[in-house]
LUMLUMDREN-2810 file (N, C-alpha, C; in Angstrom, 1 decimal):
<atoms>
<atom><aa>M</aa><ch>A</ch><at>N</at><xx>45.4</xx><yy>53.3</yy><zz>-9.1</zz></atom>
<atom><aa>M</aa><ch>A</ch><at>CA</at><xx>46.5</xx><yy>53.0</yy><zz>-10.0</zz></atom>
<atom><aa>M</aa><ch>A</ch><at>C</at><xx>46.1</xx><yy>53.5</yy><zz>-11.4</zz></atom>
<atom><aa>P</aa><ch>A</ch><at>N</at><xx>46.9</xx><yy>54.1</yy><zz>-12.1</zz></atom>
<atom><aa>P</aa><ch>A</ch><at>CA</at><xx>46.6</xx><yy>54.6</yy><zz>-13.4</zz></atom>
<atom><aa>P</aa><ch>A</ch><at>C</at><xx>46.6</xx><yy>53.5</yy><zz>-14.5</zz></atom>
<atom><aa>L</aa><ch>A</ch><at>N</at><xx>45.9</xx><yy>53.8</yy><zz>-15.6</zz></atom>
<atom><aa>L</aa><ch>A</ch><at>CA</at><xx>45.8</xx><yy>52.9</yy><zz>-16.7</zz></atom>
<atom><aa>L</aa><ch>A</ch><at>C</at><xx>46.9</xx><yy>53.2</yy><zz>-17.7</zz></atom>
<atom><aa>Y</aa><ch>A</ch><at>N</at><xx>47.7</xx><yy>52.2</yy><zz>-18.0</zz></atom>
<atom><aa>Y</aa><ch>A</ch><at>CA</at><xx>48.8</xx><yy>52.4</yy><zz>-19.0</zz></atom>
<atom><aa>Y</aa><ch>A</ch><at>C</at><xx>48.5</xx><yy>51.4</yy><zz>-20.2</zz></atom>
<atom><aa>I</aa><ch>A</ch><at>N</at><xx>48.9</xx><yy>51.8</yy><zz>-21.4</zz></atom>
<atom><aa>I</aa><ch>A</ch><at>CA</at><xx>48.8</xx><yy>51.0</yy><zz>-22.6</zz></atom>
<atom><aa>I</aa><ch>A</ch><at>C</at><xx>50.2</xx><yy>50.8</yy><zz>-23.1</zz></atom>
<atom><aa>P</aa><ch>A</ch><at>N</at><xx>50.4</xx><yy>49.7</yy><zz>-23.9</zz></atom>
<atom><aa>P</aa><ch>A</ch><at>CA</at><xx>51.7</xx><yy>49.5</yy><zz>-24.5</zz></atom>
<atom><aa>P</aa><ch>A</ch><at>C</at><xx>52.0</xx><yy>50.6</yy><zz>-25.5</zz></atom>
<atom><aa>G</aa><ch>A</ch><at>N</at><xx>53.3</xx><yy>51.0</yy><zz>-25.6</zz></atom>
<atom><aa>G</aa><ch>A</ch><at>CA</at><xx>53.7</xx><yy>52.0</yy><zz>-26.6</zz></atom>
<atom><aa>G</aa><ch>A</ch><at>C</at><xx>53.5</xx><yy>51.4</yy><zz>-28.0</zz></atom>
<atom><aa>A</aa><ch>A</ch><at>N</at><xx>53.5</xx><yy>52.3</yy><zz>-29.0</zz></atom>
<atom><aa>A</aa><ch>A</ch><at>CA</at><xx>53.3</xx><yy>51.8</yy><zz>-30.3</zz></atom>
<atom><aa>A</aa><ch>A</ch><at>C</at><xx>54.3</xx><yy>50.7</yy><zz>-30.7</zz></atom>
<atom><aa>G</aa><ch>A</ch><at>N</at><xx>53.7</xx><yy>49.6</yy><zz>-31.2</zz></atom>
<atom><aa>G</aa><ch>A</ch><at>CA</at><xx>54.6</xx><yy>48.5</yy><zz>-31.6</zz></atom>
<atom><aa>G</aa><ch>A</ch><at>C</at><xx>55.2</xx><yy>47.7</yy><zz>-30.5</zz></atom>
<atom><aa>R</aa><ch>A</ch><at>N</at><xx>54.8</xx><yy>47.9</yy><zz>-29.3</zz></atom>
<atom><aa>R</aa><ch>A</ch><at>CA</at><xx>55.5</xx><yy>47.2</yy><zz>-28.2</zz></atom>
<atom><aa>R</aa><ch>A</ch><at>C</at><xx>54.6</xx><yy>46.1</yy><zz>-27.6</zz></atom>
<atom><aa>T</aa><ch>A</ch><at>N</at><xx>55.2</xx><yy>45.1</yy><zz>-27.1</zz></atom>
<atom><aa>T</aa><ch>A</ch><at>CA</at><xx>54.5</xx><yy>44.0</yy><zz>-26.4</zz></atom>
<atom><aa>T</aa><ch>A</ch><at>C</at><xx>55.2</xx><yy>44.0</yy><zz>-25.0</zz></atom>
<atom><aa>V</aa><ch>A</ch><at>N</at><xx>54.4</xx><yy>44.1</yy><zz>-23.9</zz></atom>
<atom><aa>V</aa><ch>A</ch><at>CA</at><xx>55.0</xx><yy>44.3</yy><zz>-22.6</zz></atom>
<atom><aa>V</aa><ch>A</ch><at>C</at><xx>54.5</xx><yy>43.1</yy><zz>-21.7</zz></atom>
<atom><aa>P</aa><ch>A</ch><at>N</at><xx>55.5</xx><yy>42.2</yy><zz>-21.3</zz></atom>
<atom><aa>P</aa><ch>A</ch><at>CA</at><xx>55.1</xx><yy>41.1</yy><zz>-20.4</zz></atom>
<atom><aa>P</aa><ch>A</ch><at>C</at><xx>54.6</xx><yy>41.7</yy><zz>-19.1</zz></atom>
<atom><aa>D</aa><ch>A</ch><at>N</at><xx>53.7</xx><yy>40.9</yy><zz>-18.5</zz></atom>
<atom><aa>D</aa><ch>A</ch><at>CA</at><xx>53.2</xx><yy>41.3</yy><zz>-17.2</zz></atom>
<atom><aa>D</aa><ch>A</ch><at>C</at><xx>53.5</xx><yy>40.1</yy><zz>-16.2</zz></atom>
<atom><aa>P</aa><ch>A</ch><at>N</at><xx>54.6</xx><yy>40.3</yy><zz>-15.5</zz></atom>
<atom><aa>P</aa><ch>A</ch><at>CA</at><xx>55.1</xx><yy>39.2</yy><zz>-14.6</zz></atom>
<atom><aa>P</aa><ch>A</ch><at>C</at><xx>54.2</xx><yy>38.9</yy><zz>-13.4</zz></atom>
<atom><aa>E</aa><ch>A</ch><at>N</at><xx>53.3</xx><yy>39.9</yy><zz>-13.1</zz></atom>
<atom><aa>E</aa><ch>A</ch><at>CA</at><xx>52.4</xx><yy>39.7</yy><zz>-11.9</zz></atom>
<atom><aa>E</aa><ch>A</ch><at>C</at><xx>51.2</xx><yy>38.9</yy><zz>-12.3</zz></atom>
<atom><aa>R</aa><ch>A</ch><at>N</at><xx>50.7</xx><yy>39.1</yy><zz>-13.5</zz></atom>
<atom><aa>R</aa><ch>A</ch><at>CA</at><xx>49.4</xx><yy>38.4</yy><zz>-13.9</zz></atom>
<atom><aa>R</aa><ch>A</ch><at>C</at><xx>49.6</xx><yy>37.4</yy><zz>-15.0</zz></atom>
<atom><aa>G</aa><ch>A</ch><at>N</at><xx>50.8</xx><yy>37.4</yy><zz>-15.5</zz></atom>
<atom><aa>G</aa><ch>A</ch><at>CA</at><xx>51.1</xx><yy>36.5</yy><zz>-16.6</zz></atom>
<atom><aa>G</aa><ch>A</ch><at>C</at><xx>50.6</xx><yy>37.1</yy><zz>-17.9</zz></atom>
<atom><aa>G</aa><ch>A</ch><at>N</at><xx>51.1</xx><yy>36.6</yy><zz>-19.0</zz></atom>
<atom><aa>G</aa><ch>A</ch><at>CA</at><xx>50.7</xx><yy>37.1</yy><zz>-20.3</zz></atom>
<atom><aa>G</aa><ch>A</ch><at>C</at><xx>51.4</xx><yy>38.5</yy><zz>-20.6</zz></atom>
<atom><aa>V</aa><ch>A</ch><at>N</at><xx>50.7</xx><yy>39.3</yy><zz>-21.4</zz></atom>
<atom><aa>V</aa><ch>A</ch><at>CA</at><xx>51.2</xx><yy>40.6</yy><zz>-21.7</zz></atom>
<atom><aa>V</aa><ch>A</ch><at>C</at><xx>50.1</xx><yy>41.7</yy><zz>-21.4</zz></atom>
<atom><aa>V</aa><ch>A</ch><at>N</at><xx>50.5</xx><yy>42.9</yy><zz>-21.3</zz></atom>
<atom><aa>V</aa><ch>A</ch><at>CA</at><xx>49.6</xx><yy>44.0</yy><zz>-21.1</zz></atom>
<atom><aa>V</aa><ch>A</ch><at>C</at><xx>48.8</xx><yy>44.1</yy><zz>-22.4</zz></atom>
<atom><aa>P</aa><ch>A</ch><at>N</at><xx>47.5</xx><yy>44.1</yy><zz>-22.3</zz></atom>
<atom><aa>P</aa><ch>A</ch><at>CA</at><xx>46.6</xx><yy>44.1</yy><zz>-23.5</zz></atom>
<atom><aa>P</aa><ch>A</ch><at>C</at><xx>46.6</xx><yy>45.5</yy><zz>-24.1</zz></atom>
<atom><aa>P</aa><ch>A</ch><at>N</at><xx>46.3</xx><yy>45.6</yy><zz>-25.4</zz></atom>
<atom><aa>P</aa><ch>A</ch><at>CA</at><xx>46.3</xx><yy>46.9</yy><zz>-26.1</zz></atom>
<atom><aa>P</aa><ch>A</ch><at>C</at><xx>45.3</xx><yy>47.9</yy><zz>-25.5</zz></atom>
<atom><aa>E</aa><ch>A</ch><at>N</at><xx>44.3</xx><yy>47.4</yy><zz>-24.8</zz></atom>
<atom><aa>E</aa><ch>A</ch><at>CA</at><xx>43.3</xx><yy>48.3</yy><zz>-24.2</zz></atom>
<atom><aa>E</aa><ch>A</ch><at>C</at><xx>43.9</xx><yy>48.8</yy><zz>-22.8</zz></atom>
<atom><aa>G</aa><ch>A</ch><at>N</at><xx>45.0</xx><yy>48.3</yy><zz>-22.4</zz></atom>
<atom><aa>G</aa><ch>A</ch><at>CA</at><xx>45.7</xx><yy>48.8</yy><zz>-21.2</zz></atom>
<atom><aa>G</aa><ch>A</ch><at>C</at><xx>45.4</xx><yy>48.0</yy><zz>-20.0</zz></atom>
<atom><aa>R</aa><ch>A</ch><at>N</at><xx>46.0</xx><yy>48.4</yy><zz>-18.9</zz></atom>
<atom><aa>R</aa><ch>A</ch><at>CA</at><xx>45.9</xx><yy>47.7</yy><zz>-17.6</zz></atom>
<atom><aa>R</aa><ch>A</ch><at>C</at><xx>46.3</xx><yy>48.7</yy><zz>-16.5</zz></atom>
<atom><aa>D</aa><ch>A</ch><at>N</at><xx>45.6</xx><yy>48.6</yy><zz>-15.4</zz></atom>
<atom><aa>D</aa><ch>A</ch><at>CA</at><xx>46.0</xx><yy>49.4</yy><zz>-14.2</zz></atom>
<atom><aa>D</aa><ch>A</ch><at>C</at><xx>47.2</xx><yy>48.8</yy><zz>-13.6</zz></atom>
<atom><aa>I</aa><ch>A</ch><at>N</at><xx>48.3</xx><yy>49.7</yy><zz>-13.5</zz></atom>
<atom><aa>I</aa><ch>A</ch><at>CA</at><xx>49.5</xx><yy>49.2</yy><zz>-12.9</zz></atom>
<atom><aa>I</aa><ch>A</ch><at>C</at><xx>50.0</xx><yy>50.1</yy><zz>-11.8</zz></atom>
<atom><aa>N</aa><ch>A</ch><at>N</at><xx>50.8</xx><yy>49.5</yy><zz>-10.9</zz></atom>
<atom><aa>N</aa><ch>A</ch><at>CA</at><xx>51.5</xx><yy>50.3</yy><zz>-9.9</zz></atom>
<atom><aa>N</aa><ch>A</ch><at>C</at><xx>52.7</xx><yy>50.9</yy><zz>-10.4</zz></atom>
<atom><aa>A</aa><ch>A</ch><at>N</at><xx>52.7</xx><yy>52.2</yy><zz>-10.9</zz></atom>
<atom><aa>A</aa><ch>A</ch><at>CA</at><xx>53.8</xx><yy>52.8</yy><zz>-11.5</zz></atom>
<atom><aa>A</aa><ch>A</ch><at>C</at><xx>55.0</xx><yy>53.0</yy><zz>-10.6</zz></atom>
<atom><aa>D</aa><ch>A</ch><at>N</at><xx>54.8</xx><yy>52.9</yy><zz>-9.3</zz></atom>
<atom><aa>D</aa><ch>A</ch><at>CA</at><xx>55.9</xx><yy>53.0</yy><zz>-8.3</zz></atom>
<atom><aa>D</aa><ch>A</ch><at>C</at><xx>56.7</xx><yy>51.8</yy><zz>-8.2</zz></atom>
<atom><aa>A</aa><ch>A</ch><at>N</at><xx>56.2</xx><yy>50.6</yy><zz>-8.7</zz></atom>
<atom><aa>A</aa><ch>A</ch><at>CA</at><xx>57.0</xx><yy>49.4</yy><zz>-8.6</zz></atom>
<atom><aa>A</aa><ch>A</ch><at>C</at><xx>58.2</xx><yy>49.5</yy><zz>-9.6</zz></atom>
<atom><aa>S</aa><ch>A</ch><at>N</at><xx>59.3</xx><yy>49.0</yy><zz>-9.2</zz></atom>
<atom><aa>S</aa><ch>A</ch><at>CA</at><xx>60.5</xx><yy>49.2</yy><zz>-10.1</zz></atom>
<atom><aa>S</aa><ch>A</ch><at>C</at><xx>60.4</xx><yy>48.6</yy><zz>-11.5</zz></atom>
<atom><aa>Y</aa><ch>A</ch><at>N</at><xx>59.8</xx><yy>47.4</yy><zz>-11.6</zz></atom>
<atom><aa>Y</aa><ch>A</ch><at>CA</at><xx>59.6</xx><yy>46.8</yy><zz>-13.0</zz></atom>
<atom><aa>Y</aa><ch>A</ch><at>C</at><xx>58.8</xx><yy>47.8</yy><zz>-13.9</zz></atom>
<atom><aa>W</aa><ch>A</ch><at>N</at><xx>57.6</xx><yy>48.2</yy><zz>-13.3</zz></atom>
<atom><aa>W</aa><ch>A</ch><at>CA</at><xx>56.8</xx><yy>49.1</yy><zz>-14.2</zz></atom>
<atom><aa>W</aa><ch>A</ch><at>C</at><xx>57.4</xx><yy>50.4</yy><zz>-14.4</zz></atom>
<atom><aa>A</aa><ch>A</ch><at>N</at><xx>58.1</xx><yy>51.0</yy><zz>-13.4</zz></atom>
<atom><aa>A</aa><ch>A</ch><at>CA</at><xx>58.8</xx><yy>52.3</yy><zz>-13.6</zz></atom>
<atom><aa>A</aa><ch>A</ch><at>C</at><xx>59.8</xx><yy>52.2</yy><zz>-14.7</zz></atom>
<atom><aa>R</aa><ch>A</ch><at>N</at><xx>60.5</xx><yy>51.1</yy><zz>-14.8</zz></atom>
<atom><aa>R</aa><ch>A</ch><at>CA</at><xx>61.4</xx><yy>50.9</yy><zz>-15.9</zz></atom>
<atom><aa>R</aa><ch>A</ch><at>C</at><xx>60.7</xx><yy>50.8</yy><zz>-17.3</zz></atom>
<atom><aa>R</aa><ch>A</ch><at>N</at><xx>59.6</xx><yy>50.1</yy><zz>-17.3</zz></atom>
<atom><aa>R</aa><ch>A</ch><at>CA</at><xx>58.8</xx><yy>50.0</yy><zz>-18.6</zz></atom>
<atom><aa>R</aa><ch>A</ch><at>C</at><xx>58.3</xx><yy>51.4</yy><zz>-19.0</zz></atom>
<atom><aa>I</aa><ch>A</ch><at>N</at><xx>57.9</xx><yy>52.2</yy><zz>-18.1</zz></atom>
<atom><aa>I</aa><ch>A</ch><at>CA</at><xx>57.4</xx><yy>53.5</yy><zz>-18.4</zz></atom>
<atom><aa>I</aa><ch>A</ch><at>C</at><xx>58.6</xx><yy>54.4</yy><zz>-18.8</zz></atom>
<atom><aa>A</aa><ch>A</ch><at>N</at><xx>59.7</xx><yy>54.4</yy><zz>-18.1</zz></atom>
<atom><aa>A</aa><ch>A</ch><at>CA</at><xx>60.9</xx><yy>55.2</yy><zz>-18.5</zz></atom>
<atom><aa>A</aa><ch>A</ch><at>C</at><xx>61.4</xx><yy>54.8</yy><zz>-19.9</zz></atom>
<atom><aa>D</aa><ch>A</ch><at>N</at><xx>61.3</xx><yy>53.5</yy><zz>-20.3</zz></atom>
<atom><aa>D</aa><ch>A</ch><at>CA</at><xx>61.8</xx><yy>53.1</yy><zz>-21.6</zz></atom>
<atom><aa>D</aa><ch>A</ch><at>C</at><xx>60.8</xx><yy>53.4</yy><zz>-22.7</zz></atom>
<atom><aa>G</aa><ch>A</ch><at>N</at><xx>59.5</xx><yy>53.8</yy><zz>-22.3</zz></atom>
<atom><aa>G</aa><ch>A</ch><at>CA</at><xx>58.5</xx><yy>54.1</yy><zz>-23.4</zz></atom>
<atom><aa>G</aa><ch>A</ch><at>C</at><xx>57.7</xx><yy>52.8</yy><zz>-23.7</zz></atom>
<atom><aa>D</aa><ch>A</ch><at>N</at><xx>58.0</xx><yy>51.7</yy><zz>-23.0</zz></atom>
<atom><aa>D</aa><ch>A</ch><at>CA</at><xx>57.2</xx><yy>50.5</yy><zz>-23.3</zz></atom>
<atom><aa>D</aa><ch>A</ch><at>C</at><xx>55.8</xx><yy>50.6</yy><zz>-22.9</zz></atom>
<atom><aa>L</aa><ch>A</ch><at>N</at><xx>55.5</xx><yy>51.4</yy><zz>-21.9</zz></atom>
<atom><aa>L</aa><ch>A</ch><at>CA</at><xx>54.1</xx><yy>51.7</yy><zz>-21.4</zz></atom>
<atom><aa>L</aa><ch>A</ch><at>C</at><xx>53.9</xx><yy>53.2</yy><zz>-21.4</zz></atom>
<atom><aa>V</aa><ch>A</ch><at>N</at><xx>52.8</xx><yy>53.6</yy><zz>-21.9</zz></atom>
<atom><aa>V</aa><ch>A</ch><at>CA</at><xx>52.4</xx><yy>55.1</yy><zz>-21.9</zz></atom>
<atom><aa>V</aa><ch>A</ch><at>C</at><xx>51.0</xx><yy>55.3</yy><zz>-21.4</zz></atom>
<atom><aa>L</aa><ch>A</ch><at>N</at><xx>50.8</xx><yy>56.5</yy><zz>-21.0</zz></atom>
<atom><aa>L</aa><ch>A</ch><at>CA</at><xx>49.4</xx><yy>56.9</yy><zz>-20.6</zz></atom>
<atom><aa>L</aa><ch>A</ch><at>C</at><xx>48.6</xx><yy>57.0</yy><zz>-21.9</zz></atom>
<atom><aa>P</aa><ch>A</ch><at>N</at><xx>47.4</xx><yy>56.6</yy><zz>-21.9</zz></atom>
<atom><aa>P</aa><ch>A</ch><at>CA</at><xx>46.6</xx><yy>56.8</yy><zz>-23.1</zz></atom>
<atom><aa>P</aa><ch>A</ch><at>C</at><xx>46.3</xx><yy>58.2</yy><zz>-23.3</zz></atom>
<atom><aa>S</aa><ch>A</ch><at>N</at><xx>46.3</xx><yy>58.7</yy><zz>-24.6</zz></atom>
<atom><aa>S</aa><ch>A</ch><at>CA</at><xx>45.9</xx><yy>60.1</yy><zz>-24.9</zz></atom>
<atom><aa>S</aa><ch>A</ch><at>C</at><xx>44.5</xx><yy>60.1</yy><zz>-25.2</zz></atom>
<atom><aa>A</aa><ch>A</ch><at>N</at><xx>43.9</xx><yy>61.3</yy><zz>-25.3</zz></atom>
<atom><aa>A</aa><ch>A</ch><at>CA</at><xx>42.5</xx><yy>61.5</yy><zz>-25.7</zz></atom>
<atom><aa>A</aa><ch>A</ch><at>C</at><xx>42.2</xx><yy>60.9</yy><zz>-27.0</zz></atom>
<atom><aa>T</aa><ch>A</ch><at>N</at><xx>43.2</xx><yy>60.9</yy><zz>-28.0</zz></atom>
<atom><aa>T</aa><ch>A</ch><at>CA</at><xx>43.0</xx><yy>60.3</yy><zz>-29.3</zz></atom>
<atom><aa>T</aa><ch>A</ch><at>C</at><xx>42.9</xx><yy>58.8</yy><zz>-29.1</zz></atom>
<atom><aa>D</aa><ch>A</ch><at>N</at><xx>43.7</xx><yy>58.2</yy><zz>-28.3</zz></atom>
<atom><aa>D</aa><ch>A</ch><at>CA</at><xx>43.6</xx><yy>56.7</yy><zz>-28.1</zz></atom>
<atom><aa>D</aa><ch>A</ch><at>C</at><xx>42.3</xx><yy>56.4</yy><zz>-27.4</zz></atom>
<atom><aa>A</aa><ch>A</ch><at>N</at><xx>41.8</xx><yy>57.2</yy><zz>-26.5</zz></atom>
<atom><aa>A</aa><ch>A</ch><at>CA</at><xx>40.5</xx><yy>56.9</yy><zz>-25.9</zz></atom>
<atom><aa>A</aa><ch>A</ch><at>C</at><xx>39.4</xx><yy>57.0</yy><zz>-26.9</zz></atom>
<atom><aa>A</aa><ch>A</ch><at>N</at><xx>39.4</xx><yy>57.9</yy><zz>-27.8</zz></atom>
<atom><aa>A</aa><ch>A</ch><at>CA</at><xx>38.4</xx><yy>57.9</yy><zz>-28.8</zz></atom>
<atom><aa>A</aa><ch>A</ch><at>C</at><xx>38.4</xx><yy>56.7</yy><zz>-29.7</zz></atom>
<atom><aa>A</aa><ch>A</ch><at>N</at><xx>39.6</xx><yy>56.2</yy><zz>-30.0</zz></atom>
<atom><aa>A</aa><ch>A</ch><at>CA</at><xx>39.8</xx><yy>55.0</yy><zz>-30.8</zz></atom>
<atom><aa>A</aa><ch>A</ch><at>C</at><xx>39.2</xx><yy>53.8</yy><zz>-30.1</zz></atom>
<atom><aa>V</aa><ch>A</ch><at>N</at><xx>39.3</xx><yy>53.7</yy><zz>-28.8</zz></atom>
<atom><aa>V</aa><ch>A</ch><at>CA</at><xx>38.8</xx><yy>52.6</yy><zz>-28.0</zz></atom>
<atom><aa>V</aa><ch>A</ch><at>C</at><xx>37.2</xx><yy>52.7</yy><zz>-28.0</zz></atom>
<atom><aa>E</aa><ch>A</ch><at>N</at><xx>36.7</xx><yy>53.9</yy><zz>-28.0</zz></atom>
<atom><aa>E</aa><ch>A</ch><at>CA</at><xx>35.2</xx><yy>54.1</yy><zz>-28.0</zz></atom>
<atom><aa>E</aa><ch>A</ch><at>C</at><xx>34.7</xx><yy>54.5</yy><zz>-29.3</zz></atom>
<atom><aa>P</aa><ch>A</ch><at>N</at><xx>34.5</xx><yy>53.6</yy><zz>-30.3</zz></atom>
<atom><aa>P</aa><ch>A</ch><at>CA</at><xx>34.1</xx><yy>54.0</yy><zz>-31.6</zz></atom>
<atom><aa>P</aa><ch>A</ch><at>C</at><xx>32.7</xx><yy>54.7</yy><zz>-31.7</zz></atom>
<atom><aa>D</aa><ch>A</ch><at>N</at><xx>31.9</xx><yy>54.5</yy><zz>-30.7</zz></atom>
<atom><aa>D</aa><ch>A</ch><at>CA</at><xx>30.6</xx><yy>55.2</yy><zz>-30.7</zz></atom>
<atom><aa>D</aa><ch>A</ch><at>C</at><xx>30.7</xx><yy>56.6</yy><zz>-30.4</zz></atom>
<atom><aa>A</aa><ch>A</ch><at>N</at><xx>31.8</xx><yy>57.1</yy><zz>-29.9</zz></atom>
<atom><aa>A</aa><ch>A</ch><at>CA</at><xx>31.9</xx><yy>58.5</yy><zz>-29.5</zz></atom>
<atom><aa>A</aa><ch>A</ch><at>C</at><xx>32.3</xx><yy>59.3</yy><zz>-30.8</zz></atom>
<atom><aa>A</aa><ch>A</ch><at>N</at><xx>31.4</xx><yy>60.0</yy><zz>-31.3</zz></atom>
<atom><aa>A</aa><ch>A</ch><at>CA</at><xx>31.7</xx><yy>60.8</yy><zz>-32.5</zz></atom>
<atom><aa>A</aa><ch>A</ch><at>C</at><xx>32.3</xx><yy>62.2</yy><zz>-32.1</zz></atom>
<atom><aa>P</aa><ch>A</ch><at>N</at><xx>33.3</xx><yy>62.6</yy><zz>-32.8</zz></atom>
<atom><aa>P</aa><ch>A</ch><at>CA</at><xx>34.0</xx><yy>63.9</yy><zz>-32.5</zz></atom>
<atom><aa>P</aa><ch>A</ch><at>C</at><xx>33.0</xx><yy>65.0</yy><zz>-32.6</zz></atom>
<atom><aa>A</aa><ch>A</ch><at>N</at><xx>33.1</xx><yy>66.0</yy><zz>-31.8</zz></atom>
<atom><aa>A</aa><ch>A</ch><at>CA</at><xx>32.2</xx><yy>67.2</yy><zz>-31.8</zz></atom>
<atom><aa>A</aa><ch>A</ch><at>C</at><xx>32.7</xx><yy>68.0</yy><zz>-33.0</zz></atom>
<atom><aa>T</aa><ch>A</ch><at>N</at><xx>31.7</xx><yy>68.5</yy><zz>-33.8</zz></atom>
<atom><aa>T</aa><ch>A</ch><at>CA</at><xx>32.0</xx><yy>69.3</yy><zz>-34.9</zz></atom>
<atom><aa>T</aa><ch>A</ch><at>C</at><xx>31.2</xx><yy>70.6</yy><zz>-34.7</zz></atom>
<atom><aa>D</aa><ch>A</ch><at>N</at><xx>31.8</xx><yy>71.7</yy><zz>-35.3</zz></atom>
<atom><aa>D</aa><ch>A</ch><at>CA</at><xx>31.2</xx><yy>73.0</yy><zz>-35.2</zz></atom>
<atom><aa>D</aa><ch>A</ch><at>C</at><xx>30.5</xx><yy>73.4</yy><zz>-36.5</zz></atom>
<atom><aa>T</aa><ch>A</ch><at>N</at><xx>30.3</xx><yy>72.5</yy><zz>-37.4</zz></atom>
<atom><aa>T</aa><ch>A</ch><at>CA</at><xx>29.7</xx><yy>72.8</yy><zz>-38.7</zz></atom>
<atom><aa>T</aa><ch>A</ch><at>C</at><xx>28.2</xx><yy>73.2</yy><zz>-38.6</zz></atom>
<atom><aa>E</aa><ch>A</ch><at>N</at><xx>27.5</xx><yy>72.7</yy><zz>-37.7</zz></atom>
<atom><aa>E</aa><ch>A</ch><at>CA</at><xx>26.1</xx><yy>73.0</yy><zz>-37.6</zz></atom>
<atom><aa>E</aa><ch>A</ch><at>C</at><xx>25.9</xx><yy>74.5</yy><zz>-37.1</zz></atom>
<atom><aa>S</aa><ch>A</ch><at>N</at><xx>26.7</xx><yy>74.9</yy><zz>-36.2</zz></atom>
<atom><aa>S</aa><ch>A</ch><at>CA</at><xx>26.6</xx><yy>76.3</yy><zz>-35.7</zz></atom>
<atom><aa>S</aa><ch>A</ch><at>C</at><xx>27.1</xx><yy>77.3</yy><zz>-36.7</zz></atom>
<atom><aa>A</aa><ch>A</ch><at>N</at><xx>27.8</xx><yy>76.9</yy><zz>-37.7</zz></atom>
<atom><aa>A</aa><ch>A</ch><at>CA</at><xx>28.4</xx><yy>77.8</yy><zz>-38.7</zz></atom>
<atom><aa>A</aa><ch>A</ch><at>C</at><xx>27.3</xx><yy>78.2</yy><zz>-39.8</zz></atom>
<atom><aa>Q</aa><ch>A</ch><at>N</at><xx>26.2</xx><yy>77.4</yy><zz>-39.8</zz></atom>
<atom><aa>Q</aa><ch>A</ch><at>CA</at><xx>25.2</xx><yy>77.6</yy><zz>-40.8</zz></atom>
<atom><aa>Q</aa><ch>A</ch><at>C</at><xx>24.2</xx><yy>78.7</yy><zz>-40.4</zz></atom>
</atoms>
């Protein structure tokens, strides 16, 4: 099951586990009708590479400045 995160500014209830889908995301069954509707509405989205970097603050972006010298 893929990991989905709430869309920007969205709070998404999780009727299966109670509470809401946390900002760091949750594995969901995208084939289930409830989750398919949340995805279609933009309430849940797949995390992008930018979001993943924000979740992992220790990961520094690669720079090419050293090789330019």
